[in-house]
Residue frames relative to the residue before (quaternion, step in Angstrom):
aa qw qx qy qz dx dy dz
X 1.0000 0.0000 0.0000 0.0000 0.00 0.00 0.00
X 0.3368 -0.7510 0.5332 0.1955 3.56 -0.80 0.99
X 0.6779 -0.4616 0.3679 0.4381 3.57 -1.30 0.22
X 0.6353 0.5323 -0.3239 0.4563 3.58 0.99 -0.81
X 0.6445 0.5177 -0.3149 0.4663 3.60 0.98 -0.86
X 0.6467 0.5144 -0.3155 0.4665 3.58 0.97 -0.87
X 0.6549 0.5028 -0.3098 0.4715 3.58 0.96 -0.86
X 0.6528 0.5088 -0.3185 0.4621 3.61 0.94 -0.86
X 0.6598 0.4943 -0.3072 0.4754 3.59 0.94 -0.85
X 0.6397 0.5117 -0.3215 0.4750 3.60 0.98 -0.79
X 0.6468 0.5087 -0.3128 0.4743 3.59 1.00 -0.82
X 0.6255 0.5359 -0.3256 0.4643 3.59 1.01 -0.82
X 0.6766 0.4866 -0.2862 0.4727 3.59 0.87 -0.97
X 0.6631 0.5091 -0.3043 0.4565 3.58 0.88 -0.91
X 0.6879 0.4826 -0.2845 0.4616 3.60 0.85 -0.96
X 0.6817 0.4752 -0.3026 0.4668 3.59 0.89 -0.86
X 0.6121 0.5350 -0.3497 0.4657 3.60 1.08 -0.64
X 0.6993 0.4808 -0.2880 0.4438 3.57 0.81 -0.98
X 0.7176 0.4165 -0.2460 0.5010 3.61 1.09 -0.67
X 0.3674 -0.7630 0.4631 0.2615 3.58 1.21 -0.42
X 0.7389 0.3418 -0.2187 0.5379 3.56 1.20 0.46
X 0.2464 -0.6996 0.6521 0.1570 3.48 -1.44 0.38
X 0.2427 -0.7705 0.5709 0.1466 3.61 -1.13 0.57
X 0.0421 -0.7655 0.6420 0.0122 3.53 -1.06 0.88
X 0.4362 -0.6680 0.5259 0.2947 3.57 -1.30 0.11
X 0.0058 -0.8138 0.5766 -0.0728 3.54 -0.78 1.10
X 0.0052 -0.7528 0.6578 0.0262 3.54 -1.26 0.57
X 0.7540 -0.3853 0.2568 0.4658 3.59 -1.25 -0.04
X 0.6902 0.4800 -0.2748 0.4667 3.60 1.15 -0.51
X 0.7189 -0.4159 0.2547 0.4954 3.60 1.25 -0.13
X 0.6951 -0.4632 0.3746 0.4025 3.52 -1.35 -0.39
X 0.5688 -0.5763 0.4667 0.3557 3.56 -1.23 0.54
X 0.0723 0.7466 -0.6579 0.0669 3.54 -0.98 0.96
X 0.1627 -0.7952 0.5822 0.0474 3.57 -0.97 0.95
X 0.5253 -0.5629 0.5148 0.3771 3.52 -1.35 0.19
X 0.5114 -0.6387 0.4842 0.3099 3.56 -1.06 0.76
X 0.3568 -0.7078 0.5679 0.2219 3.54 -1.12 0.73
X 0.7087 0.4591 -0.2349 0.4814 3.57 1.28 -0.33
X 0.8046 0.2518 -0.0903 0.5302 3.56 0.87 -1.03
X 0.4494 -0.7020 0.4915 0.2523 3.56 -0.83 1.04
X 0.8537 0.0860 -0.0928 0.5052 3.56 -1.09 0.82
X 0.5459 0.5893 -0.4005 0.4409 3.57 1.02 0.85
X 0.3051 -0.7348 0.5798 0.1754 3.55 -1.05 0.85
X 0.1536 -0.7503 0.6365 0.0916 3.51 -1.28 0.58
X 0.1685 -0.7610 0.6197 0.0922 3.54 -0.98 0.89
X 0.2648 -0.7859 0.5361 0.1576 3.58 -0.51 1.14
X 0.0494 -0.7611 0.6466 0.0138 3.53 -1.21 0.74
X 0.1876 -0.7825 0.5862 0.0940 3.54 -1.17 0.62
X 0.4757 -0.6840 0.4837 0.2681 3.53 -1.23 0.54
X 0.7700 0.2094 -0.1708 0.5780 3.60 1.26 0.07
X 0.6104 -0.5596 0.4222 0.3687 3.54 -1.22 0.57
X 0.6663 0.5245 -0.3104 0.4297 3.59 0.88 -0.93
X 0.6484 0.5131 -0.3203 0.4623 3.59 0.97 -0.81
X 0.6574 0.4885 -0.3057 0.4855 3.60 1.06 -0.71
X 0.6602 0.5545 -0.3067 0.4033 3.59 0.91 -0.95
X 0.5401 0.6363 -0.3914 0.3877 3.60 1.14 -0.58
X 0.7205 0.4765 -0.2385 0.4438 3.57 1.09 -0.73
X 0.5397 0.6333 -0.3966 0.3877 3.60 1.27 -0.04
X 0.4795 0.6190 -0.4577 0.4213 3.56 0.71 1.17
X 0.8104 0.2695 -0.2019 0.4795 3.53 -1.36 0.19
X 0.8462 -0.0741 0.0483 0.5255 3.62 -0.75 -0.97
X 0.7104 0.4089 -0.2596 0.5106 3.59 1.23 -0.24
X 0.3239 0.7852 -0.4830 0.2127 3.61 1.18 0.35
X 0.6464 0.5121 -0.3215 0.4653 3.61 1.20 -0.41
X 0.5963 0.5713 -0.3532 0.4396 3.58 1.28 -0.15
X 0.1219 -0.7638 0.6287 0.0800 3.55 -1.28 0.46
X 0.5526 -0.5971 0.4555 0.3614 3.59 -1.13 0.57
X 0.0420 -0.7783 0.6265 -0.0061 3.56 -1.00 0.92
X 0.3838 -0.7355 0.5235 0.1941 3.53 -0.91 1.03
X 0.1030 -0.7475 0.6541 0.0526 3.54 -1.13 0.82
X 0.4538 -0.6809 0.4890 0.3020 3.62 -0.71 0.99
X 0.5707 -0.6399 0.3936 0.3314 3.57 -0.89 0.95
X 0.6512 0.5204 -0.3286 0.4440 3.59 0.89 -0.85
X 0.6429 0.5052 -0.3069 0.4871 3.60 1.02 -0.82
X 0.6269 0.5458 -0.3247 0.4513 3.57 1.00 -0.86
X 0.7055 0.4618 -0.2635 0.4685 3.58 0.84 -1.01
X 0.7670 0.4171 -0.2110 0.4397 3.57 0.75 -1.06
X 0.7921 0.2910 -0.1514 0.5147 3.61 1.06 -0.64
X 0.7134 0.4711 -0.2748 0.4399 3.57 0.68 -1.09
X 0.6843 0.4879 -0.3059 0.4474 3.59 0.79 -0.96
X 0.6193 0.5318 -0.3354 0.4703 3.59 1.07 -0.69
X 0.6887 0.4804 -0.2809 0.4647 3.59 0.85 -0.98
X 0.6682 0.4965 -0.3048 0.4627 3.59 0.94 -0.87
X 0.6207 0.5249 -0.3415 0.4718 3.60 1.05 -0.70
X 0.6490 0.5197 -0.3133 0.4589 3.58 0.95 -0.88
X 0.7284 0.4185 -0.2224 0.4948 3.58 1.08 -0.78
X 0.4049 -0.7416 0.4414 0.3021 3.61 1.33 0.06
X 0.3829 0.6939 -0.5034 0.3441 3.57 0.98 0.92
X 0.3364 -0.7280 0.5651 0.1937 3.55 -0.91 0.96
X 0.3648 -0.7166 0.5514 0.2223 3.58 -1.31 0.28
X 0.2083 -0.7576 0.6080 0.1140 3.53 -1.13 0.76
X 0.1052 -0.8429 0.5250 0.0531 3.63 0.09 1.22
X 0.8724 -0.0624 -0.0056 0.4847 3.53 -0.91 1.11
X 0.0930 0.8033 -0.5753 0.1225 3.55 0.80 1.03
X 0.4562 -0.6979 0.4944 0.2459 3.53 -1.12 0.77
X 0.7989 -0.3296 0.2238 0.4506 3.54 -1.36 -0.11
X 0.7039 0.4580 -0.2600 0.4767 3.58 1.05 -0.69
X 0.4158 -0.7248 0.4443 0.3230 3.58 1.34 0.17
X 0.5222 0.5863 -0.4480 0.4277 3.52 0.82 1.03
X 0.3530 0.7059 -0.5656 0.2391 3.48 -1.25 0.53
X 0.7710 -0.3445 0.2702 0.4625 3.50 -1.32 -0.30
X 0.1690 -0.7229 0.6580 0.1257 3.54 -1.24 0.63
X 0.0711 -0.8365 0.5409 -0.0518 3.54 -0.50 1.28
X 0.4430 -0.6631 0.5306 0.2875 3.57 -1.02 0.80
X 0.5987 -0.5971 0.3918 0.3627 3.62 -0.99 0.77
X 0.6552 0.5096 -0.3245 0.4536 3.60 0.93 -0.81
X 0.6335 0.5224 -0.3304 0.4654 3.60 1.06 -0.69
X 0.6542 0.4932 -0.3172 0.4777 3.58 1.00 -0.79
X 0.6219 0.5356 -0.3379 0.4606 3.60 0.98 -0.80
X 0.6445 0.5169 -0.3086 0.4714 3.58 1.00 -0.85
X 0.6493 0.5207 -0.3188 0.4535 3.58 0.96 -0.85
X 0.6304 0.5302 -0.3415 0.4526 3.61 1.01 -0.72
X 0.6959 0.4532 -0.2705 0.4870 3.60 1.17 -0.50
X 0.5068 0.6755 -0.4048 0.3508 3.60 1.30 -0.24
X 0.4020 -0.7420 0.4817 0.2364 3.62 -0.54 1.14
X 0.6037 0.5682 -0.3622 0.4260 3.62 1.10 -0.56
X 0.7172 0.4227 -0.2519 0.4935 3.59 1.18 -0.45
X 0.4534 0.6781 -0.4593 0.3516 3.59 1.26 0.14
X 0.5041 -0.6434 0.4854 0.3103 3.55 -1.11 0.72
């Protein structure tokens, strides 16, 4: 993980904590899931710390998707557990090119508990 990746992940955690929510993309067929650019045979589910950052991606093959808010407590207590069980990685605050850090759910859960990252 580069210094930039650590800063982006810290910013994601800080922003989602202060807003109390996470944003994902959803449509009638389900949630956006991508192939990992790093790990073979691994899915990644991108999440964003703001509605606007998520909405940028609702174009082209994702034009049927819309940003949906997930309460942070639900995300930590339920989503991260389910995603870990399913071996799905997380893509926090991916940019327009759908690139960025890929984080294991257990690692993200640990970061949310890190006192150094508390506001």
